[in-house]
N, C-alpha and C positions, 0 to 999 in steps of 0.2 A: 263331271269330268274336271280334270285339272286344267288350269288356264295355261296356255302356252306363252312362254316368255322368250323374247329374242335374246341372242347373245349380247347385243348392244345394251338392251335394257338390264340384263343381268349384271354386266360389267359396270354400267352407270350406277346401279344400286349398290354394288360392292364398293365402288369408289366413294359414293356418298356416305356409306357406313364408315369407311376408313377415315374419311375427312372429319366426320362427326367425332369419332373416337380420338383422333389427333387433336381436334379443337378442345375436347373435354380434358385430355391429358395436359395440354398447354395451359388451360385455365387452372387446373389443379396445381401445376408447377408454379404458375404465377402467384397463386394463393400461398403456396409453401414458401416461395421466396419472400413474399410480403411478411409472413410470420417470422421467418429467419431474420429478415432485416430489422423488424421491430425488436426481436430478441437481442440482436447484436447492439442496437441503439441503446436498449435498456442497460445492457452490460457495460457499454462504454460510458454511459452516464454515471453508473455506479463507480466505475474505475476513476472517472474524473473527480467525483466527490471524495473518494478515498485519497487521490493524489492531493487534492486541496487540503484535506484533513492532515495528511502527513506534512505538507508544507507549513501549515499552521502550527502543528506540534513542533516541528524543527525550529520555527522562529522563536518559540518559547524557551528553547534550550540555550544554554550558554555555549559560546563557541570556544574552541581550544585556546586561543590566545588569551581570552579573558580568564578562563579557568586556570591556565598556567600562571598568569600574573597574580591572581588571588592566592593560588597555592604557594607561590614563592614568597609572597608577603606574609602568609601564615607561617611558613617555615622559618622566615627571618624572625618573626615575633616569638615563635616557640624557642628559637635559639637564644634570643635575648632573655626570655623568661627563665629558661633553664640556667643560663649563666648567672642571672640575678639570684635564683634560688641557691645555686652553689655558693655564691658569695655570702648570702644570708646564713646558710647552714654552716659555712666555715667560721663566720663571726660567732654564731651561737655555740659551736663546739669550742672555739677559743675561749669564750666567756665561761663556759662550763668547766673547762680545764683550769682556768684561772681561779674560779670559785673553789674547786675541790683541792687545789694545791695550795691555796691560801695566801 
């Protein structure tokens, strides 16, 4: 025959089962949180490495003030060179005209 169980024993067993399931669920959630935490830490580490690499790359580039200074010096040199070439061409043309006209 079946064994008789009192209401108290039945409820105690049900509460014990529920408590076990809750403990199992909390343990699973703690494991999941641990995995998520490690995942986030890994991503943050990679982002920090990328940030450092970007900072290093930026330090190798010329800043705007230096670039504009160099560009203005190059433009000034180009202007002088163009002027000198115009003068030289003018002298050459004048000499050619003088040679041809005699």
